[in-house]
SESEMAR-625430 format. One record per residue (C-alpha): residue in one letter; x, y, z. Coordinates in steps of 0.25 Angstrom, whole numbers, padded with zeros to 4 digits, always signed. Layout:
aXYZ
...
***
This chain:
m-0244+1189+0617
v-0234+1179+0613
v-0223+1189+0614
y-0227+1194+0628
a-0229+1179+0633
g-0215+1176+0629
l-0209+1189+0635
g-0217+1186+0648
y-0211+1172+0648
a-0197+1177+0647
v-0199+1186+0659
v-0206+1175+0667
a-0194+1166+0663
w-0183+1176+0667
g-0190+1179+0680
g-0190+1165+0683
s-0176+1163+0679
w-0171+1170+0692
v-0179+1159+0700
a-0173+1148+0692
a-0159+1153+0692
r-0160+1154+0707
t-0161+1139+0708
l-0148+1138+0700
l-0140+1149+0707
h-0144+1146+0721
t-0146+1133+0728
t-0160+1131+0733
a-0159+1117+0738
a-0148+1108+0744
g-0139+1102+0733
q-0142+1111+0722
a-0130+1117+0713
t-0129+1132+0709
l-0124+1138+0697
s-0117+1151+0695
p-0125+1163+0688
t-0115+1163+0676
m-0116+1148+0675
l-0131+1147+0676
a-0132+1158+0665
a-0122+1151+0656
l-0129+1137+0658
r-0143+1143+0656
f-0140+1150+0643
s-0131+1140+0637
l-0142+1129+0639
a-0153+1139+0633
s-0144+1143+0621
l-0145+1128+0617
f-0160+1130+0614
f-0156+1141+0603
f-0145+1133+0597
y-0154+1128+0585
p-0161+1141+0581
l-0148+1149+0582
a-0140+1138+0574
r-0151+1138+0564
a-0151+1153+0562
i-0136+1153+0560
r-0137+1142+0550
r-0148+1149+0542
r-0141+1162+0543
k-0152+1169+0550
i-0141+1175+0558
g-0128+1179+0554
g-0114+1181+0561
r-0118+1196+0565
d-0130+1191+0572
l-0123+1180+0579
v-0113+1190+0584
r-0124+1199+0589
l-0131+1187+0596
a-0118+1183+0603
l-0116+1197+0608
l-0130+1199+0613
g-0129+1185+0620
q-0117+1189+0627
l-0124+1202+0632
t-0137+1195+0635
y-0132+1183+0643
s-0117+1184+0646
v-0116+1198+0650
y-0130+1199+0655
f-0129+1188+0665
w-0115+1192+0669
l-0120+1206+0672
q-0132+1200+0680
y-0125+1190+0688
t-0113+1200+0691
g-0124+1210+0696
l-0131+1200+0704
q-0118+1196+0711
q-0114+1210+0714
t-0127+1216+0718
n-0140+1209+0723
a-0153+1203+0718
s-0162+1216+0720
i-0152+1225+0713
a-0150+1215+0702
s-0165+1214+0699
i-0166+1230+0699
l-0154+1232+0690
v-0157+1221+0680
l-0172+1219+0679
g-0175+1234+0681
p-0167+1241+0671
t-0168+1230+0660
p-0181+1235+0653
l-0177+1250+0655
a-0164+1247+0649
t-0170+1239+0637
a-0180+1251+0634
v-0169+1262+0635
l-0160+1254+0626
a-0171+1251+0616
q-0173+1266+0615
w-0158+1269+0614
m-0157+1259+0602
g-0169+1266+0596
r-0178+1253+0596
e-0189+1258+0606
r-0194+1270+0613
l-0194+1272+0628
t-0205+1281+0633
r-0207+1287+0646
f-0219+1278+0649
q-0211+1265+0646
l-0200+1271+0655
v-0210+1272+0666
a-0214+1258+0664
l-0200+1253+0664
v-0197+1260+0677
l-0209+1254+0684
g-0204+1240+0680
f-0190+1244+0685
g-0197+1248+0698
g-0205+1235+0699
v-0192+1227+0698
a-0185+1235+0708
t-0197+1234+0718
i-0196+1218+0716
s-0181+1218+0718
l-0181+1227+0730
q-0189+1217+0739
q-0176+1212+0745
g-0170+1226+0747
l-0160+1234+0739
h-0146+1231+0743
l-0136+1241+0736
g-0121+1240+0737
r-0110+1250+0735
d-0098+1242+0731
a-0092+1241+0717
g-0098+1227+0715
f-0112+1231+0718
v-0111+1243+0708
f-0105+1234+0697
g-0115+1223+0699
s-0126+1234+0698
a-0120+1239+0685
c-0120+1224+0680
l-0135+1223+0683
v-0138+1236+0676
s-0130+1232+0664
n-0137+1218+0664
a-0150+1225+0662
f-0144+1233+0650
a-0139+1220+0644
f-0153+1214+0643
a-0158+1227+0638
i-0148+1227+0627
y-0151+1212+0624
s-0166+1215+0623
n-0164+1227+0613
l-0153+1220+0604
s-0161+1207+0604
k-0174+1215+0599
d-0166+1222+0588
w-0158+1209+0583
m-0171+1201+0583
r-0175+1209+0571
t-0167+1199+0563
i-0164+1188+0573
s-0175+1179+0579
p-0177+1179+0594
l-0173+1164+0594
v-0160+1166+0587
l-0157+1178+0595
t-0160+1172+0609
g-0152+1159+0605
g-0140+1167+0600
t-0139+1177+0611
m-0141+1165+0622
a-0130+1156+0616
s-0120+1168+0616
g-0124+1172+0630
a-0123+1157+0635
l-0109+1156+0629
g-0104+1169+0636
l-0110+1164+0649
l-0103+1151+0648
v-0090+1158+0646
l-0093+1167+0658
s-0095+1155+0667
l-0081+1149+0663
f-0074+1162+0669
n-0078+1157+0684
p-0078+1142+0684
v-0078+1142+0699
q-0091+1149+0700
n-0097+1142+0687
q-0096+1128+0690
w-0104+1120+0679
a-0103+1107+0686
a-0114+1113+0695
i-0124+1111+0684
a-0124+1096+0686
q-0128+1098+0701
l-0141+1106+0698
d-0154+1099+0703
t-0167+1097+0696
l-0173+1111+0700
q-0161+1118+0695
w-0161+1111+0682
l-0175+1115+0680
a-0172+1129+0684
l-0160+1129+0673
l-0170+1123+0663
f-0179+1135+0665
l-0168+1145+0664
v-0163+1139+0651
v-0176+1136+0644
g-0186+1146+0651
c-0178+1158+0654
s-0167+1157+0643
v-0172+1150+0630
a-0187+1154+0631
a-0187+1167+0638
y-0176+1174+0630
f-0182+1170+0617
a-0196+1175+0622
y-0190+1188+0626
n-0182+1190+0613
a-0195+1186+0605
a-0202+1197+0613
l-0192+1207+0609
t-0195+1205+0594
q-0210+1209+0597
m-0209+1220+0607
a-0200+1232+0612
a-0188+1228+0620
a-0192+1237+0631
r-0206+1231+0632
a-0200+1217+0633
a-0190+1221+0643
v-0200+1227+0653
y-0206+1213+0655
l-0193+1209+0662
y-0197+1217+0674
f-0206+1205+0677
e-0194+1196+0679
p-0193+1199+0694
v-0209+1197+0695
v-0208+1183+0690
t-0196+1180+0699
i-0204+1184+0711
a-0216+1176+0707
l-0207+1164+0704
g-0200+1166+0717
t-0213+1167+0725
t-0219+1155+0719
l-0207+1146+0718
l-0197+1150+0728
a-0207+1155+0739
e-0202+1169+0739
r-0211+1180+0746
l-0219+1189+0737
t-0219+1203+0742
g-0227+1216+0739
q-0215+1223+0733
a-0214+1212+0723
l-0228+1214+0719
l-0226+1229+0718
g-0214+1227+0709
a-0222+1217+0700
g-0233+1227+0699
l-0223+1238+0694
i-0217+1229+0684
a-0231+1225+0679
l-0235+1240+0678
s-0222+1242+0670
v-0225+1232+0660
a-0239+1237+0658
l-0234+1252+0656
t-0224+1247+0646
h-0236+1241+0638
l-0243+1254+0639
a-0231+1262+0634
k-0231+1253+0622
r-0245+1256+0619
***
């Protein structure tokens, strides 16, 4: 129950992160400053990685992890944070929100399950495949409330490819993390990968100083600072650790299927906090996702 509670918290926090990030990426009131996507990710994970400095340093000092482990954590951190967010933000820039939701959240559990079988870690049955496809359909149903806008230009195709690659990047992270946490604790793995990813994001932000103006941080208002605090502590420190801890106790595909609930959480928070309209299509999508998770548990039995 503790594992499921932690996994549920991670999904709720990540679903709420879209609402919190919106207050930092777009102005909602007069006089507010905005941050670029790359700068927000760099700031978020740089601050979050500070919380893991002591356990990571202690593990290195006590030789619980060696040089090979540090190299693996550094590479996984670049994939999980630097590459992951670069792909996601590039895809969002070149496509639109509905396509991004379908191509990122939809394929992630499917990709995680397929990759786990390919690595010989888990077995994907037809029953599980049906459950995952249902969850994909639920995400698509929710995402298509605003309509489907497809482009034929090279930028749209490239952005779509980035979003699909984004889903596979998280699938690789989930499977490798589960494998490596046989010898590395979830706390150390989360801290090591996050510190490496934060460094990569900081470097990326320096390539475009015109767009990434760090002086804007001083102009954030109280609401935006609270949103940033939630992104740092709630969505990064606690959520990533909870997700990694859950991976040590359950199959990667079973943990990833809960990610389908992210758009449901986002809609619930948008309805209650931002006065957005709740539609029957959103409820239908949420029902399909709930059915997908239920079938996943039946498949396990």
